[in-house]
C-alpha positions in Angstrom: 0.0 0.0 0.0 1.3 3.5 -0.8 2.1 5.7 2.2 2.3 9.3 0.8 3.7 12.0 3.1 3.1 15.7 3.0 5.5 17.7 0.8 7.9 19.8 2.8 11.2 21.6 2.3 12.9 18.5 3.6 11.5 16.0 1.1 11.1 18.2 -2.0 14.4 16.8 -3.3 12.3 13.7 -4.2 10.7 15.8 -7.0 14.1 16.7 -8.4 15.1 13.0 -8.5 12.2 12.2 -10.7 12.3 15.3 -12.8 14.0 13.5 -15.8 10.8 11.5 -16.1 8.5 14.6 -16.1 7.3 16.5 -19.2 9.9 19.3 -19.4 7.5 21.7 -21.0 4.6 21.3 -18.5 4.4 23.8 -15.7 1.3 22.5 -13.8 3.2 19.5 -12.4 6.7 20.9 -12.3 8.6 20.6 -9.0 8.4 24.3 -8.4 4.6 24.5 -8.9 4.1 21.6 -6.6 6.2 23.2 -3.9 4.5 26.6 -4.3 0.9 25.2 -4.2 1.6 22.4 -1.7 -0.5 23.9 1.1 -3.6 24.8 -0.9 -3.6 21.4 -2.8 -2.4 19.3 0.1 0.4 17.8 -1.9 1.6 14.4 -0.7 4.1 12.1 -2.3 5.9 8.7 -2.1 7.8 6.3 -4.2 7.3 2.6 -4.9 7.9 0.1 -7.7 10.1 2.6 -9.6 7.6 5.4 -9.7 6.9 8.7 -7.9 3.3 9.1 -6.8 1.8 12.5 -6.2 -1.6 13.2 -4.6 -3.8 16.3 -4.0 -5.2 15.6 -0.5 -7.5 18.7 -0.6 -9.2 17.5 -3.9 -10.2 14.0 -2.9 -6.7 12.5 -3.2 -6.7 12.7 -6.9 -3.4 11.6 -8.3 -1.0 13.0 -10.9 0.2 10.6 -13.6 2.9 8.4 -11.9 6.4 9.3 -13.1 9.2 6.9 -13.3 10.4 3.7 -15.0 8.4 0.6 -14.2 5.2 -1.3 -14.9 2.6 1.4 -15.6 -0.3 -1.0 -15.0 1.0 -1.8 -11.5 1.5 2.0 -10.9 -2.1 2.7 -11.7 -3.2 -0.3 -9.5 -1.2 1.2 -6.6 -2.9 4.6 -7.1 -6.4 3.1 -7.2 -5.8 0.9 -4.2 -4.6 3.8 -2.1 -7.4 6.2 -3.3 -10.1 3.6 -2.4 -8.5 3.0 1.0 -8.9 6.7 1.9 -12.3 7.0 0.2 -10.8 9.3 -2.4 -11.6 9.9 -6.0 -10.2 7.2 -8.3 -8.9 9.8 -10.7 -5.6 10.6 -12.4 -4.9 14.2 -13.7 -2.1 16.0 -15.5 -1.9 13.3 -18.2 0.4 14.2 -21.2 -0.5 13.6 -24.8 2.3 11.1 -25.2 0.9 9.1 -22.2 -2.5 8.5 -23.8 -1.5 5.2 -25.3 -0.4 3.9 -21.9 -3.9 4.5 -20.6 -5.7 3.3 -23.7 -3.7 0.0 -23.6 -5.4 -0.6 -20.2 -8.9 0.2 -21.5 -8.9 3.7 -20.0 -9.9 6.7 -22.2 -8.5 10.0 -20.8 -10.6 13.2 -21.2 -9.2 16.5 -22.5 -9.2 19.2 -19.8 -9.0 22.5 -21.8 -9.1 24.6 -18.7 -5.7 23.2 -17.8 -4.1 23.5 -21.2 -1.0 25.7 -21.0 -0.3 28.5 -23.4 3.1 28.5 -25.0 4.5 31.4 -27.0 7.5 32.2 -29.1 9.9 34.1 -26.9 10.8 36.4 -29.9 7.1 37.4 -30.4 6.7 38.4 -26.7 9.9 40.3 -26.7 9.5 42.2 -29.9 5.7 42.3 -30.3 6.1 42.4 -34.1 3.5 43.2 -36.8 -0.1 44.4 -36.9 -1.5 41.8 -34.5 0.6 43.2 -31.6 -0.2 46.9 -32.4 -2.5 47.4 -29.4 0.2 45.9 -27.1 2.8 48.3 -28.4 0.4 51.2 -27.9 -0.2 50.3 -24.3 3.6 50.1 -23.7 4.2 53.4 -25.4 1.6 55.1 -23.3 3.1 53.7 -20.1 6.6 54.7 -21.0 5.5 58.2 -22.0 3.6 58.7 -18.8 5.9 57.2 -16.2 9.6 57.3 -15.4 10.1 53.7 -14.5 13.0 51.4 -13.5 13.4 47.7 -13.9 15.0 45.8 -11.0 16.0 42.1 -10.8 14.8 40.6 -7.5 17.6 39.4 -5.3 18.3 39.1 -1.5 18.6 42.8 -1.2 15.1 43.7 -2.4 13.0 40.5 -2.1 11.6 41.7 1.2 9.8 44.5 -0.7 7.5 42.0 -2.4 5.5 41.4 0.8 4.1 45.0 0.9 3.4 44.8 -2.8 1.5 41.5 -2.3 -0.6 43.0 0.4 -1.5 46.0 -1.7 -2.4 44.0 -4.8 -4.6 41.5 -3.0 -6.4 44.4 -1.2 -7.2 45.9 -4.6 -8.7 42.6 -5.7 -10.5 41.7 -2.5 -14.0 42.0 -4.1 -13.2 39.6 -7.0 -11.1 36.9 -5.4 -11.9 33.3 -6.0 -10.8 30.6 -3.5 -7.9 29.7 -5.7 -6.8 33.3 -6.2 -7.2 34.1 -2.5 -4.8 31.3 -1.7 -2.3 32.7 -4.2 -1.2 35.1 -1.6 0.1 32.2 0.5 1.6 30.7 -2.7 3.6 33.9 -3.2 4.8 33.7 0.4 5.8 30.1 -0.3 7.8 31.4 -3.3 9.8 33.6 -1.0 10.2 30.7 1.6 11.3 28.2 -1.0 13.6 30.7 -2.8 16.7 28.7 -2.0 15.3 25.6 -3.7 14.1 27.4 -6.8 16.3 28.5 -9.7 14.1 31.5 -10.0 14.0 34.6 -12.1 12.0 37.6 -10.8 11.7 41.3 -11.4 10.1 44.5 -10.1 8.8 47.4 -12.2 9.1 50.6 -10.1 7.6 54.0 -10.6 9.1 56.8 -8.5 10.5 54.1 -6.2 7.2 52.3 -5.7 6.5 48.8 -7.1 4.1 49.0 -9.9 4.4 45.4 -11.1 6.1 42.1 -10.2 6.8 39.0 -12.2 8.5 35.7 -11.4 9.3 32.5 -13.2 12.1 30.1 -14.0 13.8 28.2 -16.9 11.5 25.2 -17.2 13.6 23.4 -19.9 16.6 24.2 -22.0 14.3 25.7 -24.7 11.5 27.1 -22.4 10.9 29.6 -19.7 7.8 29.8 -17.6 6.0 32.7 -16.0 4.5 31.8 -12.6 3.4 35.2 -11.3 2.6 38.5 -13.0 0.9 41.2 -10.9 0.5 44.9 -11.4 -1.2 47.7 -9.5 -4.3 49.0 -11.3 -3.4 52.7 -11.2 -0.4 52.1 -13.5 -2.2 51.5 -16.8 -0.1 49.5 -19.2 2.1 48.0 -16.4 1.1 44.5 -17.4 2.3 44.6 -21.0 5.4 46.4 -20.0 6.5 43.9 -17.3 5.4 41.1 -19.6 7.8 42.3 -22.3 10.7 43.5 -20.1 10.8 40.4 -18.0 11.2 38.2 -21.1 13.7 40.6 -22.7 15.9 40.7 -19.7 15.7 37.3 -18.1 14.9 34.8 -20.8 17.4 35.6 -23.5 18.4 32.0 -24.2 15.1 30.2 -24.7 12.8 29.7 -27.7 9.5 29.4 -25.9 7.6 31.0 -23.0 5.0 29.0 -21.1 2.4 31.3 -19.5 0.3 28.5 -18.0 -3.4 27.8 -18.1 -6.5 30.0 -18.1 -8.5 28.0 -15.5 -11.6 28.4 -17.7 -11.8 32.1 -16.7 -13.1 33.9 -19.8 -11.2 37.2 -19.2 -7.9 35.3 -18.6 -8.5 33.2 -21.7 -9.1 36.3 -23.8 -5.9 37.9 -22.4 -3.8 34.8 -23.1 -5.1 34.4 -26.6 -4.4 38.1 -27.4 -0.7 37.2 -27.3 -1.2 34.5 -30.0 0.2 31.3 -28.6 2.4 29.1 -30.8 1.0 25.9 -29.3 -0.7 24.4 -26.2 0.7 21.9 -23.7 -2.4 19.8 -23.3 -3.6 18.2 -20.1 -6.0 15.2 -19.7 -7.6 13.4 -16.8 -8.9 9.9 -16.4 -11.2 7.8 -14.1 -9.6 4.6 -13.0 -12.5 2.2 -13.8 -12.7 -1.5 -12.8 
């Protein structure tokens, strides 16, 4: 029987050990994302039979696709046995496209989860915003740069403490429109600061007259891909979002081909915003019920 334990700073190295078996272009199940969202999702993990097993305790003990090198049928059997023992949902999420045949071979048909598809863009397009389709983005940036005298700062040990006040201000602005998941993102940002020593992070501040107008953070997800984990801007600084979007990529992701800006969660406004930057492709996610 599997015996998963709560993910902590002490055992997060287990994720790094199995990273070679993970989809290098997927952010949702990357070691960093699991560490950051561990409290909200109740991430638990263990290893057995050559696989790493990851569960979300707070969502009925649903499991991520087991990662490792062994008998896949036995791995799914282990998952289902554990989920049934704790009266959990017999469900696996975060399934990659190239894993579909493994499930189908066992008579399981995964279902596409478009709310969790991740938007991937050409780094060059986000950095240069070329052509007519990015005309509005360039206009927003020009208005911001003409109105404000701003500075760009890379986050390091000298200024990382400044993020706390910015986080408080941003979430106060959004207090009337917060979902449960977005509300918990404040704690996730605190986790980001707490786990900073375990993350090969990139982060920046956009300041206007010494005050933080916007903040962004991410990391190099793979040799050819960067990922944006957070992007926040204060409402009074119109145009701050497209400016920090562009400047963060120009300054911190010079050696990648693609930028992953994660999923839209089925939120229409977020979906519209992500599509407005014209993704090159999507990293698709699927889920499956473990039937008898």
